[in-house]
N, C-alpha and C positions, 0 to 999 in steps of 0.2 A: 638645282635638283639633286636629291640624294644619289650617290653613285650606284648605278644600275648595271654596270659592266661596260666593257669596251665596245665601241661601235665596230661594224664590219670593216670600215675604212681603217680604223686604228689597228685592228687585228692584222689587216693586210700589210700595214706599215711595219709591224713588229715581227713578221714571220721569220726574218733572218736576224733579228736582234739576239744577242747572246749575253746572258747574265752569268758571269763566270762562277766556278766553284768557290773561288775566294770570296766573292761578294755574298754568295749563298751562306758560306760559313759565318761571315760577319753578321748576317741577318739572323742566323740560328743563335749566335751568342747573345744578340739583343733580346730575342724571345726567351731564351733561358733566364736572363737576368730579370726581365719584366714579369715573368710568371712565377719566379721564386718567392717563397714566403716562409717565415718561421712556423706558420700554421700549415700543417700538411694538407688539411682539407681545403684551405684557401688556395694552396698551390695547385692541387689537382683540378679545382674548379677553373682556375686561370688556364692551365694547360689544356683542359678539355675544350675551352672556348676557342683557343688558337687552332687546335686540331680540327674541330668541327667546321669552322669557317673555311679552312683549307679543303676539307673533304667535300663540302658543299660545292665549291668552285670546280673541283675535279670530278663532280658528279658521281661520287661513291657514297655509300651509306654513312650517316653520322654515327658517332659512338655515344650512346646514352649512358651516363653514369647511373648505376643502381646500387644503393646501399643495402646492407643487411637489415635484419629486424631492429638492431640497435642504432641504426643510422650511421654505421661505420662502413668503410670500404676495405675490401680484401687487399692484401699486399700486392697481389697480381695486378690490380687496377693501377696502383702507383707505378709499378715497374713498366707496365705497358705504356702509360702516358709519358714517362721519361724517355722511352725509346722512340715514341712517335714524334716528340719535340725535335729530336735529332734528324728527323727525316722530312718534316713538312716543307722545308725550304729546298730540299734536294729533288723531291719527286716531280713537282710541277714543271711543265714546259714554260717558256718565257711568257707567253700570253696569259696562261693561268697564274703564274707567279705575280705578274703585274696586277691582275685583278684581286688576288689574295692580299697583296700589300695595300691596295686601295681600300679594301674592306676593313683591314686592320685599322687604317687611319680613320676611315669614316666612323668606326665604332669606338674611337678614342683609345685604342689599345697600344698604339705606337705613334710617336710624334713624327710627322712627315719630314721634318728637317733632318732627323737622324737617318731616315731611310734615304733621303736625297743625297746625303753625304756619302753613303755607301755606293749609290748608283753613279754619282759623279766620279768618285775615285775609280770606279770600274770602267769608265769611258762609255757609259750608256747614253743613249740619246733621248732619254725620257726623264720626267720629273713628276712627282705627285704633289698636287697643290690643294690646299684647303682654303675655301672661300672664307674670308674673315667675317663676312656679314651673316651667313647662315650656317657656316661650319661644314658645308658640303664639299665633297672631294672631286677633283678632276685629274685626269692623267694628261700631261702635256708631252707631246712627242715632237721633237725638233725636226725641222726640214732637213731632208737628206742633203740638199745642196749646201745649206749652212754648215752641217756637220762635216761634209766632205772638204769644204774649204779650210777647216781648222786643222787638218792633218798634213804634215809634211811628208815627203816621199819616203823618208826613212822610218816613219812610224808604221805600226800595224793596227790600223783602225778596226772598228767593229765590222763584222761580216756584212751587216746590213749596208754599210757605206760601200764596201767593195762590190757587192752585188749591183748596187746602183751604178758604180763606175763601169762594170762589165756591160750592163744593159745600155748605158749611154754610149759606150764605145761601139757596140753592135749597131746602134741606131746611126752613129756617125760613120759607119763602114770602116772603122779602124780595127780591122780584124786581128792584127798583131797585139793591140792593146787588150783585146778580149782574152787572149792567151795569158798576158801579163796579169790581168785582174783575176782570172780563174786560178792561176798558180798562187797568187797572194791570198785568195780565199782559202785554198787548201792549206797553205802555210799557217794562217791564222787559226783555222779549225784544228789543225794538228797540235798547235801550242796549247789550245784550250783543252784538248783531250789528254795530252801528256801531263799538263798541269804541273810542270816543274820549273822553278825559277831559272835553273841552269840552261834551259833551252830558249828562254824568251828573247835573247839577243842573237840566236843562231839562225842560220838559214835552214830550211826544211831538209835539204840534202844532208846536213850534218847530224840530224837526229831521226831520219826516216825509219831506221831499223827499230828505234824505240817506239815511234808512232805506230808502226806495223804491229808491234806487240800489244800496245794498249788499245788500238782501234778494234771495233767489232765488225767492221766492214769485211766482206769477202775479199780474198786475195786478188781476184781479177780486177776488182774496183781499185784496190790499193795500188796494183800495178799501173792502172790507168792514171791515177793521181801522180804517181812517181814520174811517169812518162811526160805528163803535162808540165810538171815542175822542171824537168830536164829540158824540155822544149823551150821553155821561157828563156833559157840561157843560150839557145842556138838559133831560134827563129829571128830573122831580121826584124829589128825595131820592137821586138817583144820585151826584151830585157836590156839590150845594149844598142848603141848606135851601130849602124851597118850600112855599107854601100850597096848591098844586094837587095833585090826586091823580095818582099814577104811572099811566102808560099801558101799561107793559109787563105782559104776562100770563104765566101759568105756561108755556104752550106755547112762547112766544117765549124765555123764560128757559132752558128745557130745551135748546132748539136752540142757543142762544148758548153755554151751558156746554159742550155736546159739541163744537161747532165750534171753540171757543177751544182746548180740549185737543188737538183734532186738528191745528189749525194750528201749535200749539207743537211737536208731534212732527215735523211736516213741515219746519218751519223749521230745527229743530235738526239733523235728518237731512241736509238740503241744505247746511247750513253746514259739515259735516264734510268734510275733503278727500276727494274722490271719486277714489280711486286703486285700480287693479286690481292688488292685491298678488300674486296668483298669477301673472299674466302678467309682472309686474315681476321676480319671482324667476326665472322661466324664462329671461327675456332676460338677466338678470345672470349666471346660471350658464353660459348658452351663450357669452356674450362672454368670460367668464373662461377657460372651457375652450379656446376658440379661441386666446386669447392664450398660454396655456401650451403649446399645440402649436407 
């Protein structure tokens, strides 16, 4: 069957999946190269298709190219599309981005192998597959248990894996491990937000001031995150071996688990470019029409 979008079950699996800014930049570079042409009209046609498939998935108005009386396009049209190409991989959340990439592959605009190379290098737990018989596209999402087993204790796996560890620890009544997983989630999230190579091998405590500067979360939430990270190093069995009994109880662990997941959603949403696309399209069309007159 032709790709018709992710199922509700797949969307549920991907709600904590993170596709990094580095991967999004690589995808942007691919689209730049694929859409480029020595013929400016061919180039803008290609750019417009990439832009409108993205906008359709994001449920915002598509941008219809309109030429003048001579069949030519105003220079503002070319400039607008160049700018849009730089943003189409940055604006979507993870679920939208996966559907956009699948649509690109389904329509023969990008080879799935190239996209999969980017996703694998980014540590994502999904692949885009094209059926050799009919050319239709599927999104393959790996099992959390399989992904979890492939990470060593010294790695910083995807947030989706860490959320699963946290929930599993809660179900196993290992409440100290809930604190450990929560702190690891926040550390992974902070590294993604700061997005500097220099912090990738550092503990969150060493770059929390920088994270506080780059994060758009309110200070009380950031204070909470910092306290959880510090507690991981002091709570018995949360971060280090300890002869004392853990102090965290079930109620506290449940609250921590739910708050951690909520703060991740908020941070990821705030980190996306906050652009009013409908207003932007209206203004672009108005300016273009006025120029043509």
